[in-house]
CHARMM internal coordinates of N, CA and C (Angstrom, degrees):
IC EDIT
DIST 1 N 1 CA 1.4452
DIST 1 CA 1 C 1.5316
ANGL 1 N 1 CA 1 C 108.26
DIST 1 C 2 N 1.3130
ANGL 1 CA 1 C 2 N 115.05
DIHE 1 N 1 CA 1 C 2 N 127.63
DIST 2 N 2 CA 1.4565
ANGL 1 C 2 N 2 CA 119.45
DIHE 1 CA 1 C 2 N 2 CA 178.36
DIST 2 CA 2 C 1.5214
ANGL 2 N 2 CA 2 C 109.25
DIHE 1 C 2 N 2 CA 2 C -111.59
DIST 2 C 3 N 1.2874
ANGL 2 CA 2 C 3 N 115.47
DIHE 2 N 2 CA 2 C 3 N 142.80
DIST 3 N 3 CA 1.4612
ANGL 2 C 3 N 3 CA 121.43
DIHE 2 CA 2 C 3 N 3 CA 178.31
DIST 3 CA 3 C 1.5172
ANGL 3 N 3 CA 3 C 108.47
DIHE 2 C 3 N 3 CA 3 C -99.41
DIST 3 C 4 N 1.3227
ANGL 3 CA 3 C 4 N 116.13
DIHE 3 N 3 CA 3 C 4 N 133.26
DIST 4 N 4 CA 1.4506
ANGL 3 C 4 N 4 CA 119.56
DIHE 3 CA 3 C 4 N 4 CA -178.90
DIST 4 CA 4 C 1.5258
ANGL 4 N 4 CA 4 C 110.90
DIHE 3 C 4 N 4 CA 4 C -83.41
DIST 4 C 5 N 1.2991
ANGL 4 CA 4 C 5 N 115.71
DIHE 4 N 4 CA 4 C 5 N 148.16
DIST 5 N 5 CA 1.4616
ANGL 4 C 5 N 5 CA 120.83
DIHE 4 CA 4 C 5 N 5 CA 179.08
DIST 5 CA 5 C 1.5269
ANGL 5 N 5 CA 5 C 111.50
DIHE 4 C 5 N 5 CA 5 C -63.79
DIST 5 C 6 N 1.3494
ANGL 5 CA 5 C 6 N 119.55
DIHE 5 N 5 CA 5 C 6 N -45.52
DIST 6 N 6 CA 1.4700
ANGL 5 C 6 N 6 CA 118.38
DIHE 5 CA 5 C 6 N 6 CA 177.36
DIST 6 CA 6 C 1.5264
ANGL 6 N 6 CA 6 C 112.63
DIHE 5 C 6 N 6 CA 6 C -60.69
DIST 6 C 7 N 1.3204
ANGL 6 CA 6 C 7 N 116.50
DIHE 6 N 6 CA 6 C 7 N -35.94
DIST 7 N 7 CA 1.4531
ANGL 6 C 7 N 7 CA 120.02
DIHE 6 CA 6 C 7 N 7 CA 177.49
DIST 7 CA 7 C 1.5132
ANGL 7 N 7 CA 7 C 112.28
DIHE 6 C 7 N 7 CA 7 C -65.19
DIST 7 C 8 N 1.3148
ANGL 7 CA 7 C 8 N 116.55
DIHE 7 N 7 CA 7 C 8 N -40.62
DIST 8 N 8 CA 1.4637
ANGL 7 C 8 N 8 CA 120.29
DIHE 7 CA 7 C 8 N 8 CA 178.78
DIST 8 CA 8 C 1.5264
ANGL 8 N 8 CA 8 C 111.38
DIHE 7 C 8 N 8 CA 8 C -68.05
DIST 8 C 9 N 1.3238
ANGL 8 CA 8 C 9 N 116.72
DIHE 8 N 8 CA 8 C 9 N -35.42
DIST 9 N 9 CA 1.4580
ANGL 8 C 9 N 9 CA 119.72
DIHE 8 CA 8 C 9 N 9 CA 175.69
DIST 9 CA 9 C 1.5237
ANGL 9 N 9 CA 9 C 109.99
DIHE 8 C 9 N 9 CA 9 C -65.07
DIST 9 C 10 N 1.3309
ANGL 9 CA 9 C 10 N 116.35
DIHE 9 N 9 CA 9 C 10 N -42.70
DIST 10 N 10 CA 1.4665
ANGL 9 C 10 N 10 CA 120.22
DIHE 9 CA 9 C 10 N 10 CA 176.82
DIST 10 CA 10 C 1.5197
ANGL 10 N 10 CA 10 C 111.63
DIHE 9 C 10 N 10 CA 10 C -62.23
DIST 10 C 11 N 1.3213
ANGL 10 CA 10 C 11 N 116.77
DIHE 10 N 10 CA 10 C 11 N -39.80
DIST 11 N 11 CA 1.4646
ANGL 10 C 11 N 11 CA 120.61
DIHE 10 CA 10 C 11 N 11 CA 178.50
DIST 11 CA 11 C 1.5259
ANGL 11 N 11 CA 11 C 110.74
DIHE 10 C 11 N 11 CA 11 C -65.01
DIST 11 C 12 N 1.3306
ANGL 11 CA 11 C 12 N 117.27
DIHE 11 N 11 CA 11 C 12 N -38.97
DIST 12 N 12 CA 1.4612
ANGL 11 C 12 N 12 CA 120.70
DIHE 11 CA 11 C 12 N 12 CA 178.12
DIST 12 CA 12 C 1.5276
ANGL 12 N 12 CA 12 C 110.35
DIHE 11 C 12 N 12 CA 12 C -64.89
DIST 12 C 13 N 1.3202
ANGL 12 CA 12 C 13 N 116.87
DIHE 12 N 12 CA 12 C 13 N -39.83
DIST 13 N 13 CA 1.4665
ANGL 12 C 13 N 13 CA 120.13
DIHE 12 CA 12 C 13 N 13 CA 177.36
DIST 13 CA 13 C 1.5243
ANGL 13 N 13 CA 13 C 110.08
DIHE 12 C 13 N 13 CA 13 C -64.69
DIST 13 C 14 N 1.3386
ANGL 13 CA 13 C 14 N 117.39
DIHE 13 N 13 CA 13 C 14 N -40.76
DIST 14 N 14 CA 1.4584
ANGL 13 C 14 N 14 CA 120.90
DIHE 13 CA 13 C 14 N 14 CA 176.65
DIST 14 CA 14 C 1.5183
ANGL 14 N 14 CA 14 C 112.17
DIHE 13 C 14 N 14 CA 14 C -61.56
DIST 14 C 15 N 1.3252
ANGL 14 CA 14 C 15 N 116.46
DIHE 14 N 14 CA 14 C 15 N -39.95
DIST 15 N 15 CA 1.4627
ANGL 14 C 15 N 15 CA 120.14
DIHE 14 CA 14 C 15 N 15 CA 177.61
DIST 15 CA 15 C 1.5253
ANGL 15 N 15 CA 15 C 111.46
DIHE 14 C 15 N 15 CA 15 C -65.04
DIST 15 C 16 N 1.3235
ANGL 15 CA 15 C 16 N 116.58
DIHE 15 N 15 CA 15 C 16 N -39.28
DIST 16 N 16 CA 1.4645
ANGL 15 C 16 N 16 CA 119.80
DIHE 15 CA 15 C 16 N 16 CA 178.17
DIST 16 CA 16 C 1.5246
ANGL 16 N 16 CA 16 C 111.73
DIHE 15 C 16 N 16 CA 16 C -65.48
DIST 16 C 17 N 1.3276
ANGL 16 CA 16 C 17 N 116.78
DIHE 16 N 16 CA 16 C 17 N -37.64
DIST 17 N 17 CA 1.4671
ANGL 16 C 17 N 17 CA 120.25
DIHE 16 CA 16 C 17 N 17 CA 177.00
DIST 17 CA 17 C 1.5257
ANGL 17 N 17 CA 17 C 111.00
DIHE 16 C 17 N 17 CA 17 C -65.56
DIST 17 C 18 N 1.3271
ANGL 17 CA 17 C 18 N 116.67
DIHE 17 N 17 CA 17 C 18 N -42.48
DIST 18 N 18 CA 1.4641
ANGL 17 C 18 N 18 CA 120.12
DIHE 17 CA 17 C 18 N 18 CA 178.83
DIST 18 CA 18 C 1.5287
ANGL 18 N 18 CA 18 C 110.63
DIHE 17 C 18 N 18 CA 18 C -65.37
DIST 18 C 19 N 1.3164
ANGL 18 CA 18 C 19 N 117.05
DIHE 18 N 18 CA 18 C 19 N -39.70
DIST 19 N 19 CA 1.4598
ANGL 18 C 19 N 19 CA 120.71
DIHE 18 CA 18 C 19 N 19 CA 178.10
DIST 19 CA 19 C 1.5245
ANGL 19 N 19 CA 19 C 110.72
DIHE 18 C 19 N 19 CA 19 C -63.93
DIST 19 C 20 N 1.3236
ANGL 19 CA 19 C 20 N 116.55
DIHE 19 N 19 CA 19 C 20 N -42.52
DIST 20 N 20 CA 1.4588
ANGL 19 C 20 N 20 CA 120.01
DIHE 19 CA 19 C 20 N 20 CA 178.93
DIST 20 CA 20 C 1.5268
ANGL 20 N 20 CA 20 C 110.95
DIHE 19 C 20 N 20 CA 20 C -62.21
DIST 20 C 21 N 1.3302
ANGL 20 CA 20 C 21 N 116.87
DIHE 20 N 20 CA 20 C 21 N -43.12
DIST 21 N 21 CA 1.4602
ANGL 20 C 21 N 21 CA 120.18
DIHE 20 CA 20 C 21 N 21 CA 178.85
DIST 21 CA 21 C 1.5289
ANGL 21 N 21 CA 21 C 110.71
DIHE 20 C 21 N 21 CA 21 C -62.85
DIST 21 C 22 N 1.3214
ANGL 21 CA 21 C 22 N 116.90
DIHE 21 N 21 CA 21 C 22 N -42.43
DIST 22 N 22 CA 1.4627
ANGL 21 C 22 N 22 CA 121.17
DIHE 21 CA 21 C 22 N 22 CA -179.63
DIST 22 CA 22 C 1.5270
ANGL 22 N 22 CA 22 C 110.78
DIHE 21 C 22 N 22 CA 22 C -63.43
DIST 22 C 23 N 1.3301
ANGL 22 CA 22 C 23 N 116.19
DIHE 22 N 22 CA 22 C 23 N -45.13
DIST 23 N 23 CA 1.4571
ANGL 22 C 23 N 23 CA 120.02
DIHE 22 CA 22 C 23 N 23 CA -177.23
DIST 23 CA 23 C 1.5228
ANGL 23 N 23 CA 23 C 112.89
DIHE 22 C 23 N 23 CA 23 C -70.58
DIST 23 C 24 N 1.3175
ANGL 23 CA 23 C 24 N 117.44
DIHE 23 N 23 CA 23 C 24 N -23.30
DIST 24 N 24 CA 1.4629
ANGL 23 C 24 N 24 CA 120.42
DIHE 23 CA 23 C 24 N 24 CA 178.24
DIST 24 CA 24 C 1.5219
ANGL 24 N 24 CA 24 C 110.94
DIHE 23 C 24 N 24 CA 24 C -84.66
DIST 24 C 25 N 1.3207
ANGL 24 CA 24 C 25 N 117.39
DIHE 24 N 24 CA 24 C 25 N -42.33
DIST 25 N 25 CA 1.4677
ANGL 24 C 25 N 25 CA 121.28
DIHE 24 CA 24 C 25 N 25 CA -171.71
DIST 25 CA 25 C 1.5227
ANGL 25 N 25 CA 25 C 112.94
DIHE 24 C 25 N 25 CA 25 C -79.99
DIST 25 C 26 N 1.3197
ANGL 25 CA 25 C 26 N 118.62
DIHE 25 N 25 CA 25 C 26 N -43.96
DIST 26 N 26 CA 1.4633
ANGL 25 C 26 N 26 CA 120.07
DIHE 25 CA 25 C 26 N 26 CA -173.15
DIST 26 CA 26 C 1.5287
ANGL 26 N 26 CA 26 C 114.28
DIHE 25 C 26 N 26 CA 26 C -62.42
DIST 26 C 27 N 1.3099
ANGL 26 CA 26 C 27 N 119.89
DIHE 26 N 26 CA 26 C 27 N -44.08
DIST 27 N 27 CA 1.4770
ANGL 26 C 27 N 27 CA 117.43
DIHE 26 CA 26 C 27 N 27 CA 177.84
DIST 27 CA 27 C 1.5269
ANGL 27 N 27 CA 27 C 112.73
DIHE 26 C 27 N 27 CA 27 C -62.90
DIST 27 C 28 N 1.3205
ANGL 27 CA 27 C 28 N 117.14
DIHE 27 N 27 CA 27 C 28 N -31.64
DIST 28 N 28 CA 1.4623
ANGL 27 C 28 N 28 CA 120.07
DIHE 27 CA 27 C 28 N 28 CA 178.33
DIST 28 CA 28 C 1.5288
ANGL 28 N 28 CA 28 C 110.85
DIHE 27 C 28 N 28 CA 28 C -64.46
DIST 28 C 29 N 1.3271
ANGL 28 CA 28 C 29 N 117.36
DIHE 28 N 28 CA 28 C 29 N -42.65
DIST 29 N 29 CA 1.4626
ANGL 28 C 29 N 29 CA 120.28
DIHE 28 CA 28 C 29 N 29 CA 179.40
DIST 29 CA 29 C 1.5214
ANGL 29 N 29 CA 29 C 111.57
DIHE 28 C 29 N 29 CA 29 C -68.86
DIST 29 C 30 N 1.3076
ANGL 29 CA 29 C 30 N 117.12
DIHE 29 N 29 CA 29 C 30 N -38.25
DIST 30 N 30 CA 1.4677
ANGL 29 C 30 N 30 CA 119.52
DIHE 29 CA 29 C 30 N 30 CA 178.44
DIST 30 CA 30 C 1.5210
ANGL 30 N 30 CA 30 C 110.53
DIHE 29 C 30 N 30 CA 30 C -65.62
DIST 30 C 31 N 1.3168
ANGL 30 CA 30 C 31 N 116.62
DIHE 30 N 30 CA 30 C 31 N -39.34
DIST 31 N 31 CA 1.4567
ANGL 30 C 31 N 31 CA 120.74
DIHE 30 CA 30 C 31 N 31 CA 179.15
DIST 31 CA 31 C 1.5283
ANGL 31 N 31 CA 31 C 110.82
DIHE 30 C 31 N 31 CA 31 C -68.74
DIST 31 C 32 N 1.3319
ANGL 31 CA 31 C 32 N 117.28
DIHE 31 N 31 CA 31 C 32 N -38.83
DIST 32 N 32 CA 1.4586
ANGL 31 C 32 N 32 CA 121.35
DIHE 31 CA 31 C 32 N 32 CA 178.85
DIST 32 CA 32 C 1.5236
ANGL 32 N 32 CA 32 C 110.43
DIHE 31 C 32 N 32 CA 32 C -63.81
DIST 32 C 33 N 1.3216
ANGL 32 CA 32 C 33 N 116.68
DIHE 32 N 32 CA 32 C 33 N -43.52
DIST 33 N 33 CA 1.4608
ANGL 32 C 33 N 33 CA 120.41
DIHE 32 CA 32 C 33 N 33 CA 179.97
DIST 33 CA 33 C 1.5276
ANGL 33 N 33 CA 33 C 110.58
DIHE 32 C 33 N 33 CA 33 C -64.35
DIST 33 C 34 N 1.3155
ANGL 33 CA 33 C 34 N 116.50
DIHE 33 N 33 CA 33 C 34 N -39.28
DIST 34 N 34 CA 1.4602
ANGL 33 C 34 N 34 CA 119.94
DIHE 33 CA 33 C 34 N 34 CA -177.21
DIST 34 CA 34 C 1.5212
ANGL 34 N 34 CA 34 C 111.88
DIHE 33 C 34 N 34 CA 34 C -71.69
DIST 34 C 35 N 1.3324
ANGL 34 CA 34 C 35 N 116.99
DIHE 34 N 34 CA 34 C 35 N -31.33
DIST 35 N 35 CA 1.4594
ANGL 34 C 35 N 35 CA 118.63
DIHE 34 CA 34 C 35 N 35 CA -172.77
DIST 35 CA 35 C 1.5267
ANGL 35 N 35 CA 35 C 113.75
DIHE 34 C 35 N 35 CA 35 C -83.42
DIST 35 C 36 N 1.3343
ANGL 35 CA 35 C 36 N 118.08
DIHE 35 N 35 CA 35 C 36 N -42.62
DIST 36 N 36 CA 1.4635
ANGL 35 C 36 N 36 CA 117.30
DIHE 35 CA 35 C 36 N 36 CA -174.74
DIST 36 CA 36 C 1.5282
ANGL 36 N 36 CA 36 C 114.42
DIHE 35 C 36 N 36 CA 36 C -117.85
DIST 36 C 37 N 1.2981
ANGL 36 CA 36 C 37 N 119.29
DIHE 36 N 36 CA 36 C 37 N -2.46
DIST 37 N 37 CA 1.4469
ANGL 36 C 37 N 37 CA 121.95
DIHE 36 CA 36 C 37 N 37 CA 173.98
DIST 37 CA 37 C 1.5247
ANGL 37 N 37 CA 37 C 115.87
DIHE 36 C 37 N 37 CA 37 C 73.01
DIST 37 C 38 N 1.3325
ANGL 37 CA 37 C 38 N 117.98
DIHE 37 N 37 CA 37 C 38 N 13.62
DIST 38 N 38 CA 1.4619
ANGL 37 C 38 N 38 CA 119.68
DIHE 37 CA 37 C 38 N 38 CA 179.11
DIST 38 CA 38 C 1.5176
ANGL 38 N 38 CA 38 C 110.19
DIHE 37 C 38 N 38 CA 38 C -70.81
DIST 38 C 39 N 1.3178
ANGL 38 CA 38 C 39 N 114.78
DIHE 38 N 38 CA 38 C 39 N 154.91
DIST 39 N 39 CA 1.4570
ANGL 38 C 39 N 39 CA 120.35
DIHE 38 CA 38 C 39 N 39 CA -177.50
DIST 39 CA 39 C 1.5282
ANGL 39 N 39 CA 39 C 109.68
DIHE 38 C 39 N 39 CA 39 C -88.09
DIST 39 C 40 N 1.3178
ANGL 39 CA 39 C 40 N 116.30
DIHE 39 N 39 CA 39 C 40 N 93.63
DIST 40 N 40 CA 1.4587
ANGL 39 C 40 N 40 CA 121.85
DIHE 39 CA 39 C 40 N 40 CA 175.23
DIST 40 CA 40 C 1.5234
ANGL 40 N 40 CA 40 C 106.27
DIHE 39 C 40 N 40 CA 40 C -107.30
DIST 40 C 41 N 1.3030
ANGL 40 CA 40 C 41 N 115.37
DIHE 40 N 40 CA 40 C 41 N 130.48
DIST 41 N 41 CA 1.4573
ANGL 40 C 41 N 41 CA 119.24
DIHE 40 CA 40 C 41 N 41 CA -179.78
DIST 41 CA 41 C 1.5302
ANGL 41 N 41 CA 41 C 108.40
DIHE 40 C 41 N 41 CA 41 C -81.09
DIST 41 C 42 N 1.3074
ANGL 41 CA 41 C 42 N 115.40
DIHE 41 N 41 CA 41 C 42 N 84.40
DIST 42 N 42 CA 1.4626
ANGL 41 C 42 N 42 CA 121.32
DIHE 41 CA 41 C 42 N 42 CA -175.89
DIST 42 CA 42 C 1.5234
ANGL 42 N 42 CA 42 C 110.82
DIHE 41 C 42 N 42 CA 42 C -65.89
DIST 42 C 43 N 1.2977
ANGL 42 CA 42 C 43 N 117.63
DIHE 42 N 42 CA 42 C 43 N -34.47
DIST 43 N 43 CA 1.4677
ANGL 42 C 43 N 43 CA 120.23
DIHE 42 CA 42 C 43 N 43 CA -177.78
DIST 43 CA 43 C 1.5265
ANGL 43 N 43 CA 43 C 111.42
DIHE 42 C 43 N 43 CA 43 C -64.52
DIST 43 C 44 N 1.3286
ANGL 43 CA 43 C 44 N 117.64
DIHE 43 N 43 CA 43 C 44 N -39.07
DIST 44 N 44 CA 1.4649
ANGL 43 C 44 N 44 CA 120.68
DIHE 43 CA 43 C 44 N 44 CA 178.08
DIST 44 CA 44 C 1.5236
ANGL 44 N 44 CA 44 C 110.54
DIHE 43 C 44 N 44 CA 44 C -67.15
DIST 44 C 45 N 1.3070
ANGL 44 CA 44 C 45 N 117.27
DIHE 44 N 44 CA 44 C 45 N -41.72
DIST 45 N 45 CA 1.4618
ANGL 44 C 45 N 45 CA 121.02
DIHE 44 CA 44 C 45 N 45 CA 178.67
DIST 45 CA 45 C 1.5221
ANGL 45 N 45 CA 45 C 109.96
DIHE 44 C 45 N 45 CA 45 C -65.89
DIST 45 C 46 N 1.3124
ANGL 45 CA 45 C 46 N 116.15
DIHE 45 N 45 CA 45 C 46 N -37.65
DIST 46 N 46 CA 1.4658
ANGL 45 C 46 N 46 CA 120.51
DIHE 45 CA 45 C 46 N 46 CA 178.69
DIST 46 CA 46 C 1.5293
ANGL 46 N 46 CA 46 C 110.52
DIHE 45 C 46 N 46 CA 46 C -64.27
DIST 46 C 47 N 1.3200
ANGL 46 CA 46 C 47 N 118.08
DIHE 46 N 46 CA 46 C 47 N -40.96
DIST 47 N 47 CA 1.4676
ANGL 46 C 47 N 47 CA 121.32
DIHE 46 CA 46 C 47 N 47 CA 178.70
DIST 47 CA 47 C 1.5249
ANGL 47 N 47 CA 47 C 111.33
DIHE 46 C 47 N 47 CA 47 C -64.28
DIST 47 C 48 N 1.3196
ANGL 47 CA 47 C 48 N 116.26
DIHE 47 N 47 CA 47 C 48 N -39.66
DIST 48 N 48 CA 1.4634
ANGL 47 C 48 N 48 CA 119.76
DIHE 47 CA 47 C 48 N 48 CA 178.15
DIST 48 CA 48 C 1.5230
ANGL 48 N 48 CA 48 C 110.13
DIHE 47 C 48 N 48 CA 48 C -64.14
DIST 48 C 49 N 1.3201
ANGL 48 CA 48 C 49 N 116.43
DIHE 48 N 48 CA 48 C 49 N -43.46
DIST 49 N 49 CA 1.4634
ANGL 48 C 49 N 49 CA 119.63
DIHE 48 CA 48 C 49 N 49 CA 179.43
DIST 49 CA 49 C 1.5257
ANGL 49 N 49 CA 49 C 111.79
DIHE 48 C 49 N 49 CA 49 C -66.78
DIST 49 C 50 N 1.3117
ANGL 49 CA 49 C 50 N 117.60
DIHE 49 N 49 CA 49 C 50 N -33.88
DIST 50 N 50 CA 1.4597
ANGL 49 C 50 N 50 CA 120.33
DIHE 49 CA 49 C 50 N 50 CA 176.69
DIST 50 CA 50 C 1.5267
ANGL 50 N 50 CA 50 C 111.30
DIHE 49 C 50 N 50 CA 50 C -70.08
DIST 50 C 51 N 1.3267
ANGL 50 CA 50 C 51 N 117.32
DIHE 50 N 50 CA 50 C 51 N -34.24
DIST 51 N 51 CA 1.4636
ANGL 50 C 51 N 51 CA 120.62
DIHE 50 CA 50 C 51 N 51 CA 175.89
DIST 51 CA 51 C 1.5259
ANGL 51 N 51 CA 51 C 110.51
DIHE 50 C 51 N 51 CA 51 C -66.20
DIST 51 C 52 N 1.3292
ANGL 51 CA 51 C 52 N 116.63
DIHE 51 N 51 CA 51 C 52 N -28.33
DIST 52 N 52 CA 1.4611
ANGL 51 C 52 N 52 CA 120.05
DIHE 51 CA 51 C 52 N 52 CA 177.39
DIST 52 CA 52 C 1.5194
ANGL 52 N 52 CA 52 C 112.06
DIHE 51 C 52 N 52 CA 52 C -61.03
DIST 52 C 53 N 1.3231
ANGL 52 CA 52 C 53 N 118.40
DIHE 52 N 52 CA 52 C 53 N -28.90
DIST 53 N 53 CA 1.4580
ANGL 52 C 53 N 53 CA 120.40
DIHE 52 CA 52 C 53 N 53 CA 178.17
DIST 53 CA 53 C 1.5254
ANGL 53 N 53 CA 53 C 110.28
DIHE 52 C 53 N 53 CA 53 C -59.15
DIST 53 C 54 N 1.3132
ANGL 53 CA 53 C 54 N 116.88
DIHE 53 N 53 CA 53 C 54 N -46.66
DIST 54 N 54 CA 1.4617
ANGL 53 C 54 N 54 CA 120.97
DIHE 53 CA 53 C 54 N 54 CA -179.13
DIST 54 CA 54 C 1.5200
ANGL 54 N 54 CA 54 C 110.38
DIHE 53 C 54 N 54 CA 54 C -69.01
DIST 54 C 55 N 1.3154
ANGL 54 CA 54 C 55 N 116.40
DIHE 54 N 54 CA 54 C 55 N -47.17
DIST 55 N 55 CA 1.4702
ANGL 54 C 55 N 55 CA 121.03
DIHE 54 CA 54 C 55 N 55 CA -176.34
DIST 55 CA 55 C 1.5252
ANGL 55 N 55 CA 55 C 110.69
DIHE 54 C 55 N 55 CA 55 C -62.08
DIST 55 C 56 N 1.3173
ANGL 55 CA 55 C 56 N 117.71
DIHE 55 N 55 CA 55 C 56 N -48.74
DIST 56 N 56 CA 1.4597
ANGL 55 C 56 N 56 CA 119.92
DIHE 55 CA 55 C 56 N 56 CA -177.60
DIST 56 CA 56 C 1.5242
ANGL 56 N 56 CA 56 C 112.01
DIHE 55 C 56 N 56 CA 56 C -69.54
DIST 56 C 57 N 1.3163
ANGL 56 CA 56 C 57 N 118.34
DIHE 56 N 56 CA 56 C 57 N -30.36
DIST 57 N 57 CA 1.4606
ANGL 56 C 57 N 57 CA 119.94
DIHE 56 CA 56 C 57 N 57 CA 175.52
DIST 57 CA 57 C 1.5297
ANGL 57 N 57 CA 57 C 110.65
DIHE 56 C 57 N 57 CA 57 C -66.56
DIST 57 C 58 N 1.3181
ANGL 57 CA 57 C 58 N 117.27
DIHE 57 N 57 CA 57 C 58 N -43.33
DIST 58 N 58 CA 1.4693
ANGL 57 C 58 N 58 CA 120.61
DIHE 57 CA 57 C 58 N 58 CA 179.51
DIST 58 CA 58 C 1.5230
ANGL 58 N 58 CA 58 C 110.71
DIHE 57 C 58 N 58 CA 58 C -66.90
DIST 58 C 59 N 1.3201
ANGL 58 CA 58 C 59 N 116.42
DIHE 58 N 58 CA 58 C 59 N -45.91
DIST 59 N 59 CA 1.4684
ANGL 58 C 59 N 59 CA 120.15
DIHE 58 CA 58 C 59 N 59 CA 178.91
DIST 59 CA 59 C 1.5306
ANGL 59 N 59 CA 59 C 109.87
DIHE 58 C 59 N 59 CA 59 C -62.29
DIST 59 C 60 N 1.3172
ANGL 59 CA 59 C 60 N 117.17
DIHE 59 N 59 CA 59 C 60 N -42.94
DIST 60 N 60 CA 1.4632
ANGL 59 C 60 N 60 CA 120.67
DIHE 59 CA 59 C 60 N 60 CA 178.40
DIST 60 CA 60 C 1.5127
ANGL 60 N 60 CA 60 C 112.18
DIHE 59 C 60 N 60 CA 60 C -62.46
DIST 60 C 61 N 1.3192
ANGL 60 CA 60 C 61 N 116.99
DIHE 60 N 60 CA 60 C 61 N -36.99
DIST 61 N 61 CA 1.4604
ANGL 60 C 61 N 61 CA 120.50
DIHE 60 CA 60 C 61 N 61 CA 178.20
DIST 61 CA 61 C 1.5242
ANGL 61 N 61 CA 61 C 110.58
DIHE 60 C 61 N 61 CA 61 C -61.91
DIST 61 C 62 N 1.3273
ANGL 61 CA 61 C 62 N 116.41
DIHE 61 N 61 CA 61 C 62 N -47.40
DIST 62 N 62 CA 1.4634
ANGL 61 C 62 N 62 CA 119.21
DIHE 61 CA 61 C 62 N 62 CA -177.82
DIST 62 CA 62 C 1.5341
ANGL 62 N 62 CA 62 C 112.14
DIHE 61 C 62 N 62 CA 62 C -71.14
DIST 62 C 63 N 1.3052
ANGL 62 CA 62 C 63 N 117.29
DIHE 62 N 62 CA 62 C 63 N -35.81
DIST 63 N 63 CA 1.4650
ANGL 62 C 63 N 63 CA 119.53
DIHE 62 CA 62 C 63 N 63 CA 176.63
DIST 63 CA 63 C 1.5279
ANGL 63 N 63 CA 63 C 110.25
DIHE 62 C 63 N 63 CA 63 C -66.93
DIST 63 C 64 N 1.3235
ANGL 63 CA 63 C 64 N 117.09
DIHE 63 N 63 CA 63 C 64 N -39.77
DIST 64 N 64 CA 1.4593
ANGL 63 C 64 N 64 CA 120.68
DIHE 63 CA 63 C 64 N 64 CA 176.26
DIST 64 CA 64 C 1.5093
ANGL 64 N 64 CA 64 C 112.24
DIHE 63 C 64 N 64 CA 64 C -60.94
DIST 64 C 65 N 1.3209
ANGL 64 CA 64 C 65 N 117.13
DIHE 64 N 64 CA 64 C 65 N -40.30
DIST 65 N 65 CA 1.4574
ANGL 64 C 65 N 65 CA 120.54
DIHE 64 CA 64 C 65 N 65 CA 177.32
DIST 65 CA 65 C 1.5306
ANGL 65 N 65 CA 65 C 111.17
DIHE 64 C 65 N 65 CA 65 C -66.62
DIST 65 C 66 N 1.3054
ANGL 65 CA 65 C 66 N 117.17
DIHE 65 N 65 CA 65 C 66 N -41.78
DIST 66 N 66 CA 1.4688
ANGL 65 C 66 N 66 CA 120.40
DIHE 65 CA 65 C 66 N 66 CA -178.79
DIST 66 CA 66 C 1.5201
ANGL 66 N 66 CA 66 C 112.09
DIHE 65 C 66 N 66 CA 66 C -67.02
DIST 66 C 67 N 1.3030
ANGL 66 CA 66 C 67 N 117.52
DIHE 66 N 66 CA 66 C 67 N -40.30
DIST 67 N 67 CA 1.4621
ANGL 66 C 67 N 67 CA 120.56
DIHE 66 CA 66 C 67 N 67 CA -174.49
DIST 67 CA 67 C 1.5248
ANGL 67 N 67 CA 67 C 112.89
DIHE 66 C 67 N 67 CA 67 C -79.22
DIST 67 C 68 N 1.3133
ANGL 67 CA 67 C 68 N 118.00
DIHE 67 N 67 CA 67 C 68 N -34.69
DIST 68 N 68 CA 1.4607
ANGL 67 C 68 N 68 CA 119.36
DIHE 67 CA 67 C 68 N 68 CA -170.12
DIST 68 CA 68 C 1.5211
ANGL 68 N 68 CA 68 C 114.61
DIHE 67 C 68 N 68 CA 68 C -113.59
DIST 68 C 69 N 1.2943
ANGL 68 CA 68 C 69 N 119.21
DIHE 68 N 68 CA 68 C 69 N 2.47
DIST 69 N 69 CA 1.4850
ANGL 68 C 69 N 69 CA 120.69
DIHE 68 CA 68 C 69 N 69 CA 175.93
DIST 69 CA 69 C 1.4866
ANGL 69 N 69 CA 69 C 109.98
DIHE 68 C 69 N 69 CA 69 C -104.76
END
COOR INIT
IC SEED 1 N 1 CA 1 C
IC BUILD
């Protein structure tokens, strides 16, 4: 199995998007929990955001292959 360069570039872009989403969303939830004491299940949201890393990398790989091959 060979990995295509455009696919890997797409996967890297997907990883960057997932990282950006994680870095934007998680501090907001931590700050919300600290300020008003509401019960937000941060761990569940964190798991969903971590799953986005895999999903967006795979989607980015296939989009990269479709657009540049």
